[in-house]
Backbone as CSV, one residue per row, in Angstrom:
resi,resn,N_x,N_y,N_z,CA_x,CA_y,CA_z,C_x,C_y,C_z
1,MET,0.858,-1.177,0.000,0.000,0.000,0.000,0.900,1.235,0.000
2,SER,0.588,2.167,-0.883,1.425,3.351,-0.967,1.216,4.230,0.261
3,MET,2.206,5.054,0.516,2.156,5.919,1.695,1.005,6.920,1.593
4,MET,0.758,7.472,0.418,-0.333,8.438,0.244,-1.686,7.779,0.485
5,LYS,-1.858,6.566,-0.031,-3.130,5.869,0.156,-3.348,5.545,1.631
6,GLU,-2.280,5.108,2.293,-2.372,4.802,3.719,-2.694,6.061,4.526
7,PHE,-2.045,7.181,4.178,-2.319,8.444,4.871,-3.761,8.887,4.630
8,LYS,-4.239,8.724,3.393,-5.616,9.115,3.076,-6.605,8.313,3.909
9,GLU,-6.383,6.998,4.033,-7.265,6.176,4.855,-7.252,6.631,6.308
10,PHE,-6.064,6.972,6.806,-5.939,7.437,8.184,-6.646,8.773,8.379
11,ALA,-6.452,9.700,7.446,-6.960,11.067,7.600,-8.476,11.156,7.474
12,VAL,-9.079,10.262,6.720,-10.523,10.368,6.528,-11.322,9.477,7.475
13,LYS,-10.642,8.788,8.378,-11.367,8.019,9.382,-12.168,8.970,10.245
14,GLY,-13.301,8.528,10.718,-14.178,9.364,11.538,-13.501,9.882,12.791
15,ASN,-12.677,9.061,13.438,-12.041,9.488,14.677,-11.101,10.663,14.452
16,VAL,-10.369,10.658,13.377,-9.423,11.741,13.104,-10.183,13.038,12.834
17,VAL,-11.241,12.953,12.055,-12.035,14.146,11.745,-12.701,14.672,13.021
18,ASP,-13.254,13.773,13.834,-13.865,14.186,15.099,-12.840,14.855,16.010
19,MET,-11.639,14.298,16.055,-10.589,14.872,16.883,-10.218,16.275,16.388
20,ALA,-10.118,16.448,15.076,-9.781,17.755,14.523,-10.851,18.786,14.870
21,VAL,-12.109,18.394,14.756,-13.206,19.300,15.113,-13.123,19.647,16.595
22,GLY,-12.830,18.659,17.434,-12.701,18.898,18.868,-11.578,19.861,19.194
23,ILE,-10.461,19.730,18.510,-9.331,20.630,18.752,-9.689,22.054,18.352
24,ILE,-10.343,22.217,17.216,-10.727,23.555,16.757,-11.720,24.190,17.724
25,ILE,-12.722,23.420,18.138,-13.702,23.949,19.093,-13.026,24.248,20.426
26,GLY,-12.111,23.378,20.847,-11.380,23.597,22.096,-10.557,24.872,22.063
27,ALA,-9.914,25.150,20.935,-9.131,26.379,20.817,-10.030,27.610,20.905
28,ALA,-11.167,27.550,20.235,-12.109,28.672,20.305,-12.665,28.812,21.721
29,PHE,-12.960,27.688,22.372,-13.462,27.712,23.746,-12.413,28.307,24.674
30,GLY,-11.142,27.977,24.435,-10.056,28.539,25.247,-9.994,30.052,25.132
31,LYS,-10.214,30.564,23.937,-10.205,32.023,23.746,-11.376,32.669,24.488
32,ILE,-12.517,32.023,24.447,-13.690,32.554,25.156,-13.415,32.598,26.651
33,ILE,-12.855,31.525,27.191,-12.566,31.468,28.626,-11.510,32.503,28.998
34,THR,-10.491,32.663,28.162,-9.463,33.666,28.448,-10.077,35.055,28.498
35,ALA,-10.962,35.360,27.566,-11.630,36.662,27.572,-12.506,36.809,28.815
36,LEU,-13.206,35.744,29.194,-14.045,35.775,30.391,-13.196,36.037,31.637
37,VAL,-12.094,35.305,31.753,-11.256,35.455,32.942,-10.625,36.832,33.000
38,SER,-10.010,37.264,31.891,-9.300,38.546,31.924,-10.240,39.742,31.973
39,GLY,-11.425,39.642,31.373,-12.317,40.796,31.320,-13.404,40.828,32.365
40,VAL,-13.796,39.663,32.907,-14.932,39.620,33.827,-14.532,39.145,35.228
41,ILE,-13.755,38.091,35.309,-13.457,37.495,36.610,-12.297,38.186,37.325
42,MET,-11.223,38.472,36.606,-10.033,39.028,37.260,-10.221,40.448,37.790
43,PRO,-10.936,41.349,37.126,-11.091,42.690,37.706,-11.724,42.697,39.103
44,PRO,-12.825,41.973,39.339,-13.347,41.961,40.709,-12.381,41.328,41.712
45,ILE,-11.665,40.282,41.303,-10.687,39.675,42.207,-9.589,40.681,42.518
46,GLY,-9.166,41.429,41.501,-8.160,42.475,41.723,-8.641,43.519,42.708
47,VAL,-9.916,43.905,42.613,-10.484,44.886,43.542,-10.520,44.310,44.959
48,LEU,-10.893,43.029,45.070,-10.963,42.389,46.388,-9.605,42.316,47.078
49,VAL,-8.549,42.172,46.306,-7.210,42.083,46.900,-6.487,43.420,46.879
50,GLY,-7.221,44.498,46.743,-6.618,45.825,46.873,-6.298,46.515,45.564
51,GLY,-7.081,46.303,44.562,-6.891,47.006,43.291,-5.718,46.511,42.477
52,VAL,-5.301,45.292,42.703,-4.157,44.741,41.987,-4.605,44.192,40.640
53,ASP,-3.880,44.576,39.585,-4.112,44.003,38.256,-3.113,42.863,38.100
54,PHE,-3.608,41.637,38.053,-2.725,40.478,38.049,-1.775,40.463,36.856
55,SER,-2.223,40.958,35.717,-1.360,40.912,34.532,-0.138,41.806,34.682
56,ASP,-0.200,42.783,35.601,0.939,43.677,35.814,1.879,43.194,36.910
57,LEU,1.524,42.154,37.620,2.371,41.670,38.706,3.630,41.039,38.137
58,ALA,4.763,41.508,38.605,6.042,40.983,38.137,7.106,41.265,39.187
59,PHE,8.124,40.441,39.190,9.258,40.604,40.078,10.453,40.976,39.213
60,THR,11.029,42.140,39.464,12.140,42.624,38.646,13.442,42.033,39.162
61,ILE,14.137,41.324,38.285,15.433,40.737,38.638,16.544,41.749,38.365
62,LYS,16.443,42.418,37.223,17.471,43.395,36.843,16.777,44.579,36.201
63,GLU,17.073,45.771,36.681,16.470,46.984,36.146,16.938,47.216,34.710
64,ALA,16.186,48.032,33.995,16.542,48.372,32.614,17.809,49.215,32.629
65,VAL,18.716,48.893,31.709,19.960,49.641,31.587,20.048,50.127,30.150
66,GLY,20.018,51.455,29.991,20.068,52.023,28.649,18.877,51.583,27.839
67,GLU,19.138,50.986,26.684,18.047,50.506,25.839,17.675,49.055,26.130
68,ALA,18.429,48.385,26.973,18.130,46.985,27.321,16.909,46.953,28.242
69,PRO,15.939,46.120,27.929,14.731,46.045,28.765,15.052,45.400,30.116
70,PRO,14.193,45.631,31.097,14.430,45.002,32.403,14.188,43.493,32.329
71,VAL,14.824,42.778,33.216,14.611,41.333,33.314,13.614,41.125,34.446
72,VAL,12.442,40.557,34.084,11.376,40.400,35.073,10.797,38.993,35.028
73,ILE,10.245,38.585,36.159,9.466,37.350,36.226,8.017,37.787,36.361
74,SER,7.233,37.525,35.339,5.835,37.968,35.312,4.946,36.894,35.931
75,TYR,4.872,36.875,37.240,4.057,35.871,37.907,2.576,36.195,37.827
76,GLY,2.211,37.428,37.525,0.810,37.797,37.367,0.169,37.097,36.179
77,SER,0.893,37.036,35.068,0.344,36.337,33.900,0.242,34.843,34.173
78,PHE,1.160,34.320,35.015,1.074,32.910,35.403,-0.195,32.669,36.223
79,ILE,-0.487,33.559,37.170,-1.706,33.435,37.973,-2.929,33.467,37.063
80,GLN,-2.914,34.377,36.095,-4.018,34.490,35.138,-4.187,33.185,34.358
81,THR,-3.085,32.601,33.916,-3.133,31.361,33.147,-3.641,30.201,34.004
82,VAL,-3.234,30.140,35.263,-3.710,29.084,36.162,-5.216,29.203,36.358
83,ILE,-5.711,30.424,36.516,-7.156,30.619,36.673,-7.875,30.229,35.386
84,ASP,-7.324,30.598,34.226,-7.904,30.177,32.936,-8.008,28.656,32.872
85,PHE,-6.906,27.992,33.203,-6.877,26.530,33.149,-7.915,25.926,34.084
86,THR,-8.002,26.462,35.292,-8.951,25.920,36.267,-10.381,26.039,35.760
87,ILE,-10.727,27.167,35.182,-12.087,27.363,34.670,-12.352,26.441,33.480
88,ILE,-11.392,26.320,32.568,-11.560,25.438,31.410,-11.700,23.987,31.876
89,ALA,-10.841,23.573,32.816,-10.909,22.200,33.315,-12.253,21.933,33.992
90,PHE,-12.761,22.896,34.761,-14.050,22.719,35.425,-15.173,22.634,34.394
91,ALA,-15.127,23.489,33.373,-16.166,23.461,32.340,-16.154,22.125,31.598
92,ILE,-14.975,21.622,31.263,-14.880,20.335,30.578,-15.370,19.217,31.496
93,PHE,-15.014,19.301,32.776,-15.489,18.316,33.753,-17.012,18.281,33.782
94,MET,-17.648,19.453,33.804,-19.100,19.511,33.855,-19.724,18.912,32.587
95,VAL,-19.123,19.176,31.425,-19.639,18.614,30.169,-19.520,17.089,30.191
96,ILE,-18.360,16.583,30.590,-18.145,15.131,30.644,-19.082,14.497,31.665
97,LYS,-19.274,15.165,32.805,-20.181,14.644,33.826,-21.612,14.546,33.267
98,GLY,-22.034,15.570,32.521,-23.361,15.542,31.899,-23.495,14.424,30.892
99,ILE,-22.481,14.229,30.078,-22.507,13.157,29.080,-22.561,11.796,29.768
100,ASN,-21.754,11.621,30.817,-21.747,10.348,31.540,-23.097,10.070,32.198
101,SER,-23.744,11.110,32.739,-25.050,10.874,33.367,-26.094,10.496,32.322
102,LEU,-26.007,11.072,31.119,-26.923,10.673,30.046,-26.684,9.229,29.630
103,LYS,-25.415,8.827,29.549,-25.096,7.445,29.195,-25.622,6.497,30.261
104,ARG,-25.460,6.872,31.542,-25.946,6.028,32.628,-27.456,5.859,32.555
105,LYS,-28.165,6.949,32.244,-29.622,6.871,32.131,-30.024,5.938,31.003
106,GLU,-29.288,5.975,29.889,-29.579,5.075,28.774,-29.371,3.628,29.189
107,GLU,-28.279,3.373,29.939,-27.984,2.009,30.360,-29.008,1.509,31.371
108,GLU,-29.497,2.401,32.245,-30.441,2.011,33.278,-31.869,1.886,32.764
109,ALA,-32.154,2.472,31.617,-33.514,2.422,31.070,-33.904,0.971,30.817
110,PRO,-35.137,0.618,31.188,-35.555,-0.774,30.969,-35.584,-1.083,29.474
111,LYS,-35.002,-2.202,29.169,-34.955,-2.606,27.765,-36.078,-3.600,27.507
112,ALA,-36.617,-3.518,26.316,-37.683,-4.456,25.927,-37.077,-5.849,25.823
113,PRO,-37.833,-6.841,26.229,-37.285,-8.200,26.112,-37.029,-8.519,24.642
114,PRO,-36.019,-9.313,24.388,-35.724,-9.630,22.989,-36.856,-10.454,22.374
115,ALA,-37.027,-10.254,21.103,-38.074,-10.995,20.387,-37.735,-12.483,20.424
116,PRO,-38.748,-13.332,20.549,-38.456,-14.768,20.602,-37.857,-15.238,19.281
117,SER,-37.006,-16.229,19.394,-36.376,-16.768,18.189,-37.420,-17.565,17.396
118,VAL,-37.041,-17.960,16.205,-37.942,-18.735,15.345,-38.279,-20.063,16.018
119,GLU,-37.276,-20.680,16.654,-37.501,-21.960,17.325,-38.501,-21.804,18.467
120,GLU,-38.323,-20.749,19.253,-39.238,-20.522,20.370,-40.661,-20.286,19.878
121,THR,-40.785,-19.544,18.784,-42.112,-19.280,18.223,-42.771,-20.583,17.772
122,LEU,-42.001,-21.434,17.069,-42.541,-22.718,16.609,-42.920,-23.613,17.787
123,LEU,-42.073,-23.652,18.792,-42.378,-24.477,19.970,-43.623,-23.969,20.692
124,THR,-43.784,-22.662,20.758,-44.978,-22.092,21.384,-46.218,-22.480,20.597
125,GLU,-46.139,-22.414,19.273,-47.279,-22.802,18.444,-47.614,-24.284,18.619
126,ILE,-46.562,-25.116,18.676,-46.791,-26.558,18.864,-47.447,-26.800,20.221
127,ARG,-46.954,-26.144,21.253,-47.538,-26.298,22.585,-49.004,-25.906,22.592
128,ASP,-49.299,-24.756,21.955,-50.684,-24.282,21.919,-51.579,-25.260,21.149
129,LEU,-51.058,-25.842,20.048,-51.832,-26.830,19.284,-52.099,-28.086,20.108
130,LEU,-51.093,-28.550,20.821,-51.261,-29.730,21.672,-52.269,-29.474,22.784
131,LYS,-52.241,-28.274,23.342,-53.210,-27.933,24.397,-54.621,-27.918,23.818
132,SER,-54.780,-27.344,22.629,-56.109,-27.256,22.037,-56.640,-28.646,21.647
133,GLN,-55.759,-29.564,21.230,-56.185,-30.904,20.852,-56.554,-31.743,22.069
134,SER,-55.893,-31.497,23.193,-56.175,-32.287,24.384,-57.476,-31.886,25.052
135,LYS,-58.055,-30.775,24.703,-59.306,-30.313,25.325,-60.484,-30.889,24.685
């Protein structure tokens, strides 16, 4: 099998396409959560902790000298990223939990008894005929 044909079979499988769609939606969802955290959640938290803007929090290791920029550790952006991750992880957890509860409900739903096989149907008919003849 040629490499192109093998790659084509791999790329058009349903799982690969589903995964690609999931990654694209996940990236867009990540942007939405980042906007939510930076624009809606972090400002009130900053006010609660004394008007601190987390994105500006940094520890300066070396001051700027001439045209060289200062060397800083921006721990505020790290805090922002951790909060983004926590919210995204919680949202995904809630979605998975909802899906699992729907699956559980499907599994717990009473299932109709299976239709009798051809043999069982014939045996039932024979039994009924024998009962009717004996009366």
